C-alpha positions in Angstrom: 106.6 85.0 104.1 103.5 87.2 104.3 100.0 85.9 104.8 99.0 86.9 101.2 102.0 85.2 99.8 101.1 82.0 101.7 97.5 82.4 100.4 98.7 82.6 96.8 100.9 79.5 97.3 98.0 77.7 98.9 95.7 78.5 96.0 98.3 77.1 93.5 98.8 74.0 95.6 95.1 73.2 95.8 94.2 74.2 92.3 93.2 71.7 89.7 95.5 70.8 86.9 93.5 73.0 84.4 93.6 75.9 86.8 97.4 75.6 87.3 97.9 75.5 83.6 95.8 78.7 83.2 97.9 80.4 86.0 101.0 79.3 84.2 99.8 80.7 80.9 99.0 84.0 82.6 102.5 84.2 84.0 104.1 83.2 80.7 102.1 85.7 78.5 102.6 88.6 81.0 98.9 88.9 82.0 99.7 88.4 85.6 102.6 90.9 85.5 100.3 93.5 83.8 97.5 93.0 86.4 100.1 93.4 89.2 101.6 96.5 87.6 98.1 98.0 87.2 97.2 97.4 90.8 100.5 98.8 92.1 99.9 101.9 89.9 96.4 102.3 91.5 97.8 102.0 95.0 100.5 104.6 94.3 98.2 107.2 92.9 99.2 110.6 94.4 96.9 112.4 96.8 94.9 114.8 94.7 93.2 117.0 97.4 94.2 118.6 100.7 92.8 116.3 103.4 91.7 119.3 105.5 90.1 121.8 103.0 89.7 119.6 99.9 91.6 122.1 97.7 92.9 120.3 94.5 96.6 119.7 94.7 99.1 119.5 91.8 102.4 117.6 92.0 104.1 120.5 93.6 102.1 120.7 96.9 104.1 123.0 99.1 103.7 121.0 102.4 104.4 117.3 102.6 104.4 115.3 105.8 105.8 111.7 106.1 104.7 109.9 109.2 104.2 106.4 110.7 106.5 103.9 112.3 105.7 100.5 110.7 103.6 101.7 107.9 104.9 104.9 106.3 102.2 107.4 105.2 102.4 110.6 103.3 100.1 113.6 103.4 100.2 116.6 101.2 98.7 120.0 102.2 98.0 123.1 100.1 98.8 125.6 102.9 100.6 125.9 106.2 97.3 126.4 108.2 96.0 123.0 106.9 99.3 121.3 107.9 99.1 122.9 111.4 95.4 122.0 111.8 96.2 118.4 110.9 99.1 118.2 113.4 97.0 119.8 116.1 94.2 117.3 115.5 96.7 114.4 115.7 98.0 115.8 119.0 94.5 116.1 120.4 93.6 112.6 119.5 96.8 111.4 121.1 96.0 113.2 124.3 92.5 111.7 124.4 93.9 108.2 124.0 96.5 108.8 126.7 93.7 110.0 129.0 91.6 106.9 128.3 94.6 104.7 129.1 95.3 106.7 132.3 91.6 106.4 133.4 91.7 102.6 132.8 94.8 102.3 134.9 93.2 104.3 137.7 90.0 102.2 137.5 92.0 99.0 137.6 93.9 100.2 140.7 90.6 101.1 142.5 89.2 97.7 141.7 92.3 96.0 143.0 92.0 97.9 146.3 88.4 96.7 146.8 
């Protein structure tokens, strides 16, 4: 179970009798279902502008990139140059991080020798 799921269960377990009855009523009359559906809809709103040049995008953005390993992300671009700029920027940030890691390893090795 996820942490948020455990938190919801803990809230219900520690709630007063009146609070549990109100939660039950929200479940039975569909209020809770509606609130959850509205929040999911908010979270799934499509990206409306290009992240590089801020050009408004419609539903048929010509360039779409899916990325991420554990958390899947989606980015849409209005033109090829914006997509390429984004990829180059990601690659540059990756090189900077790799350099930092390499520098830390070198520093640790020097300190061990001293």
